[in-house]
N, CA and C of each residue as an Amber inpcrd file, in Angstrom:
protein
   351
 116.9290000 122.2180000  75.3290000 115.5570000 121.8790000  75.6780000
 115.4500000 121.6970000  77.1910000 114.2770000 121.9460000  77.6800000
 113.9690000 121.8320000  79.0990000 113.7690000 120.3650000  79.4800000
 114.3900000 119.9440000  80.5620000 114.1580000 118.6200000  81.1280000
 113.3450000 118.8140000  82.3920000 112.3240000 117.9740000  82.5780000
 111.4720000 118.0850000  83.7560000 111.4970000 116.7570000  84.5020000
 111.9820000 116.8030000  85.7360000 111.9800000 115.6140000  86.5860000
 110.6120000 115.5100000  87.2360000 109.9610000 114.3770000  87.0230000
 108.5920000 114.1830000  87.4910000 108.4560000 112.8120000  88.1480000
 107.3080000 112.6110000  88.7180000 106.8710000 111.3030000  89.1840000
 105.5100000 111.1220000  88.5370000 105.3340000 110.0590000  87.7690000
 104.1160000 109.9430000  86.9630000 102.8410000 109.9180000  87.7920000
 102.9320000 109.5910000  89.0690000 101.7460000 109.5730000  89.9240000
 101.5360000 110.8960000  90.6660000 102.3960000 111.8600000  90.4620000
 102.3520000 113.1470000  91.1620000 101.3850000 114.1030000  90.4580000
 100.3530000 114.5400000  91.1730000  99.3610000 115.4470000  90.5940000
  99.9720000 116.7840000  90.1860000 100.8760000 117.3100000  90.9930000
 101.5190000 118.5800000  90.6580000 102.3450000 118.4430000  89.3830000
 103.0010000 117.3100000  89.2110000 103.7800000 117.0630000  87.9940000
 102.8670000 117.0060000  86.7730000 101.7190000 116.3750000  86.9280000
 100.7510000 116.3040000  85.8280000 100.2650000 117.7000000  85.4600000
  99.9650000 118.5210000  86.4690000  99.5350000 119.9030000  86.2200000
 100.6300000 120.6830000  85.5070000 101.8590000 120.4990000  85.9390000
 102.9860000 121.2010000  85.3270000 103.1380000 120.8120000  83.8610000
 102.9980000 119.5290000  83.5580000 103.1290000 119.0820000  82.1750000
 101.9900000 119.6220000  81.3120000 100.7810000 119.6540000  81.8490000
  99.6590000 120.2410000  81.1080000  99.9070000 121.7210000  80.8560000
 100.4280000 122.4080000  81.8620000 100.7260000 123.8300000  81.7400000
 101.8020000 124.0610000  80.6780000 102.8670000 123.2660000  80.7040000
 103.9240000 123.3890000  79.6990000 103.3660000 123.1830000  78.2980000
 102.5040000 122.1740000  78.1440000 101.8790000 121.9130000  76.8440000
 101.0400000 123.1090000  76.4070000 100.2350000 123.6570000  77.3250000
  99.3700000 124.7980000  77.0100000 100.1910000 126.0390000  76.6520000
 101.3440000 126.1850000  77.2800000 102.2200000 127.3330000  77.0140000
 103.0770000 127.1210000  75.7610000 103.0310000 125.9200000  75.2020000
 103.8330000 125.6180000  74.0190000 105.3210000 125.4970000  74.3160000
 105.6420000 125.1290000  75.5350000 107.0430000 124.9880000  75.9410000
 107.4840000 123.5360000  75.7230000 108.5070000 123.3660000  74.9000000
 109.0310000 122.0210000  74.6190000 109.8280000 121.5220000  75.8240000
 109.6330000 120.2600000  76.1560000 110.3140000 119.6830000  77.3120000
 110.4230000 118.1770000  77.1540000 111.3390000 117.6110000  77.9170000
 111.4960000 116.1690000  77.9970000 111.2460000 115.7540000  79.4390000
 110.1780000 114.9700000  79.6890000 109.9330000 114.5200000  81.0580000
 110.8250000 113.3270000  81.4070000 111.1870000 113.2530000  82.6660000
 111.9660000 112.1070000  83.1570000 111.3820000 111.6830000  84.5010000
 110.8450000 110.4760000  84.5390000 110.2560000 109.9480000  85.7620000
 111.3730000 109.4990000  86.7020000 111.4120000 110.0980000  87.8920000
 112.5160000 109.8150000  88.8200000 112.4470000 108.4250000  89.4350000
 111.3020000 107.7830000  89.3340000 111.1960000 106.4190000  89.8700000
 111.6320000 105.3970000  88.8190000 111.1220000 105.5120000  87.6050000
 111.4370000 104.5140000  86.5770000 112.7680000 104.7870000  85.8710000
 113.2190000 106.0450000  85.8780000 114.4850000 106.4210000  85.2530000
 115.2840000 107.2210000  86.2840000 115.6940000 106.5260000  87.3160000
 116.3220000 107.1470000  88.4800000 117.6120000 107.8740000  88.1220000
 117.8510000 109.0060000  88.7540000 119.0790000 109.7540000  88.5520000
 120.2420000 109.0220000  89.2120000 121.3720000 109.0410000  88.5490000
 122.5800000 108.4480000  89.1280000 123.0960000 109.3760000  90.2270000
 124.0110000 108.8770000  91.0230000 124.6160000 109.7030000  92.0740000
 125.3230000 110.9080000  91.4580000 125.9630000 110.7090000  90.3110000
 126.6540000 111.8110000  89.6330000 125.6540000 112.8600000  89.1470000
 124.5150000 112.4060000  88.6010000 123.4880000 113.3470000  88.1420000
 122.8880000 114.1180000  89.3150000 122.6410000 113.4210000  90.4180000
 122.1190000 114.0920000  91.6130000 123.1210000 115.1040000  92.1470000
 124.3790000 114.7340000  92.1880000 125.4230000 115.6320000  92.6650000
 125.4990000 116.8780000  91.7890000 125.4080000 116.6900000  90.4820000
 125.4180000 117.8100000  89.5400000 124.2030000 118.7120000  89.7710000
 123.0510000 118.1060000  89.9710000 121.8270000 118.8630000  90.2310000
 121.9560000 119.6600000  91.5300000 122.5080000 119.0350000  92.5510000
 122.6770000 119.7020000  93.8400000 123.6800000 120.8520000  93.7590000
 124.6050000 120.7760000  92.8170000 125.5680000 121.8600000  92.6220000
 124.9190000 123.0690000  91.9500000 123.7990000 122.8430000  91.2660000
 123.1160000 123.9120000  90.5350000 122.0430000 124.6190000  91.3500000
 121.6570000 124.0460000  92.4720000 120.6150000 124.6370000  93.3060000
 120.8790000 124.2850000  94.7640000 120.1930000 124.9350000  95.6510000
 120.3220000 124.6370000  97.0780000 119.8060000 123.2230000  97.3190000
 120.6660000 122.3510000  97.8150000 120.3040000 120.9460000  97.9940000
 119.0670000 120.7840000  98.8630000 118.8730000 121.6700000  99.8310000
 117.7300000 121.5270000 100.7420000 116.3960000 121.7310000 100.0290000
 116.4130000 122.4520000  98.9010000 115.1880000 122.6250000  98.1150000
 114.7470000 121.3220000  97.4630000 115.6670000 120.4150000  97.2590000
 115.3560000 119.1710000  96.5620000 114.7240000 118.1130000  97.4620000
 114.8210000 118.3050000  98.7710000 114.2750000 117.3250000  99.7130000
 112.8500000 117.7300000 100.0780000 111.9090000 116.8670000  99.7450000
 110.4920000 117.1370000 100.0100000 110.1480000 116.6760000 101.4260000
 110.1760000 117.6300000 102.3420000 109.9500000 117.2990000 103.7500000
 108.4770000 117.1270000 104.0910000 107.6020000 117.2740000 103.1040000
 106.1790000 117.0070000 103.3500000 105.7360000 115.6890000 102.7140000
 106.6910000 114.9560000 102.1580000 106.3580000 113.6900000 101.4920000
 106.1620000 112.5590000 102.4940000 105.4230000 111.5500000 102.0630000
 105.2440000 110.3680000 102.9150000 106.5780000 109.6460000 103.1030000
 107.4450000 109.7260000 102.1130000 108.7690000 109.1090000 102.2240000
 109.5500000 109.7600000 103.3690000 109.5180000 111.0870000 103.4420000
 110.2060000 111.8120000 104.5110000 109.6370000 111.4370000 105.8720000
 108.3240000 111.4190000 105.9690000 107.6750000 111.1150000 107.2450000
 108.0010000 109.6990000 107.7220000 108.2910000 108.7970000 106.7930000
 108.5990000 107.4110000 107.1510000 110.0470000 107.2210000 107.6160000
 110.8920000 108.2150000 107.3710000 112.2930000 108.1010000 107.7680000
 112.4380000 108.2000000 109.2820000 113.4620000 107.5510000 109.7900000
 113.7720000 107.6150000 111.2160000 114.1420000 109.0560000 111.5940000
 113.7250000 109.4900000 112.7590000 113.9900000 110.8580000 113.2080000
 115.4810000 111.1790000 113.2620000 116.3090000 110.2030000 113.5670000
 117.7540000 110.4490000 113.6270000 118.3100000 110.7710000 112.2400000
 117.7410000 110.1670000 111.2100000 118.1610000 110.4440000 109.8330000
 117.7770000 111.8760000 109.4690000 116.5720000 112.2680000 109.8270000
 116.0940000 113.6240000 109.5330000 116.9280000 114.6710000 110.2660000
 117.2780000 114.3850000 111.5090000 118.0160000 115.3470000 112.3320000
 119.4350000 115.5790000 111.8170000 120.0290000 114.5710000 111.2240000
 121.4150000 114.6640000 110.7570000 121.5250000 115.0070000 109.2750000
 120.4950000 115.6130000 108.7160000 120.4910000 115.8840000 107.2760000
 121.4790000 116.9910000 106.9170000 122.3840000 116.6580000 106.0340000
 123.2870000 117.6270000 105.4290000 123.3720000 117.2740000 103.9440000
 124.2010000 117.9750000 103.2020000 124.2520000 117.7500000 101.7570000
 124.6350000 116.3110000 101.4080000 125.6180000 115.7690000 102.0990000
 126.0610000 114.3930000 101.8250000 124.9420000 113.3980000 102.1380000
 124.2720000 113.5900000 103.2700000 123.1690000 112.7020000 103.6470000
 122.0060000 112.8450000 102.6690000 121.7490000 114.0730000 102.2210000
 120.6640000 114.3030000 101.2610000 120.9480000 113.5780000  99.9510000
 122.1870000 113.6270000  99.4940000 122.5650000 112.9220000  98.2690000
 122.3110000 111.4280000  98.4160000 122.7070000 110.8790000  99.5340000
 122.4950000 109.4580000  99.7930000 121.0030000 109.1190000  99.8570000
 120.2400000 109.9350000 100.5710000 118.7960000 109.6880000 100.7040000
 118.0700000 109.7960000  99.3690000 118.4170000 110.8170000  98.5760000
 117.7630000 110.9920000  97.2790000 118.1340000 109.8620000  96.3140000
 119.3400000 109.3270000  96.4500000 119.7400000 108.1770000  95.6300000
 118.9440000 106.9420000  96.0240000 118.7730000 106.7720000  97.3200000
 118.0810000 105.6020000  97.8510000 116.5570000 105.7020000  97.7390000
 116.0400000 106.9150000  97.8610000 114.5870000 107.1550000  97.8520000
 114.2510000 108.2550000  96.8390000 114.1430000 107.9350000  95.5540000
 113.8930000 108.9770000  94.5490000 112.5810000 109.7380000  94.7660000
 111.6170000 109.1230000  95.4460000 110.3470000 109.8200000  95.6900000
 110.4810000 110.8800000  96.7780000 111.6300000 110.9740000  97.4060000
 111.8920000 112.0080000  98.4000000 112.1780000 113.3590000  97.7390000
 112.4460000 113.3460000  96.4280000 112.7590000 114.5830000  95.7160000
 111.5090000 115.4400000  95.5440000 111.6650000 116.7240000  95.8240000
 110.5750000 117.6650000  95.5720000 110.3990000 117.7520000  94.0580000
 109.1500000 117.7560000  93.6240000 108.8660000 117.7270000  92.2000000
 107.8090000 118.7670000  91.8500000 107.7790000 119.1390000  90.5910000
 108.7200000 118.8420000  89.5070000 109.9930000 119.6780000  89.6390000
 111.0180000 119.2280000  88.9430000 112.2750000 119.9680000  88.8680000
 112.5150000 120.2650000  87.3900000 112.6600000 121.5400000  87.0760000
 112.8760000 121.9920000  85.7030000 114.3570000 122.3150000  85.5410000
 114.9750000 121.7300000  84.5110000 116.4160000 121.9040000  84.3100000
 116.6840000 122.3230000  82.8730000 117.4900000 123.3690000  82.7390000
 117.9800000 123.7570000  81.4140000 119.3920000 124.2950000  81.5980000
 120.3280000 123.6310000  80.9830000 121.7430000 123.9880000  81.1030000
 122.1390000 124.0080000  82.5830000 122.6010000 125.1460000  83.0710000
 123.0420000 125.2370000  84.4670000 121.9930000 125.8490000  85.3830000
 120.7800000 125.9950000  84.8890000 119.7210000 126.6150000  85.6830000
 118.6850000 125.5750000  86.1000000 118.1690000 125.7320000  87.3200000
 117.2160000 124.7830000  87.8920000 116.0980000 125.5520000  88.5910000
 114.8610000 125.0960000  88.3880000 113.7090000 125.6170000  89.1230000
 113.0450000 124.4170000  89.7910000 112.8230000 124.5180000  91.1040000
 112.2240000 123.4250000  91.8700000 110.8230000 123.8340000  92.3020000
 109.8500000 122.9970000  91.9780000 108.4700000 123.2460000  92.3880000
 107.6380000 123.8690000  91.2850000 106.3370000 124.0200000  91.5810000
 105.4320000 124.5380000  90.5500000 104.3500000 125.4470000  91.1420000
 104.7500000 126.3560000  91.9810000 103.8320000 127.3750000  92.4830000
 103.8630000 128.5410000  91.4980000 102.9430000 129.5020000  91.6240000
 102.9250000 130.6250000  90.6700000 104.2790000 131.3230000  90.4970000
 105.0140000 131.5200000  91.5630000 106.3280000 132.1720000  91.4500000
 107.2790000 131.3500000  90.5820000 107.2280000 130.0400000  90.7180000
 108.0980000 129.1870000  89.9180000 107.6540000 129.1450000  88.4560000
 106.3670000 129.3100000  88.2020000 105.8820000 129.2890000  86.8210000
 106.5330000 130.4040000  86.0110000 106.6480000 131.5840000  86.6020000
 107.3170000 132.6940000  85.9170000 108.7870000 132.3580000  85.6830000
 109.4170000 131.7280000  86.6610000 110.8190000 131.3280000  86.5170000
 110.9880000 130.2790000  85.4230000 110.0320000 129.3590000  85.3150000
 110.0940000 128.3210000  84.2800000 109.9510000 128.9560000  82.9010000
 109.0340000 129.9220000  82.7680000 108.8840000 130.6250000  81.4810000
 110.1910000 131.3000000  81.0890000 110.8180000 131.9670000  82.0440000
 112.0930000 132.6340000  81.7750000 113.1740000 131.6130000  81.4250000
 113.1760000 130.5060000  82.1210000 114.1460000 129.4400000  81.8820000
 113.9840000 128.8630000  80.4780000 112.7390000 128.6530000  80.0750000
 112.4570000 128.0420000  78.7710000 112.6530000 129.0260000  77.6270000
 112.5030000 130.3230000  77.9480000 112.5440000 131.3680000  76.9290000
 113.8400000 131.4480000  76.2310000
């Protein structure tokens, strides 16, 4: 089954869940704030996709970070930041087995259908 990492206050996540329901795609939502991913889960997720895709650089959380933290971003720092600030994760994240789709633009919708299929 498809797991979808969401933030319950995220409008894009809400749209994605409505779309999944309309498409008849079974999924399990997981709110990254109330059911935070462990460091091991984040590390596993980062191994399945480009870690830089998981960091939402347009989020208010990102903008609030010190510039020195942003400048020194690498995979290890991203893991630490995502553990400390779950709202920094780009959402939604669709996971099935070893495959991951990040985001919910039209191109990703086709990828999610293929992933769920």
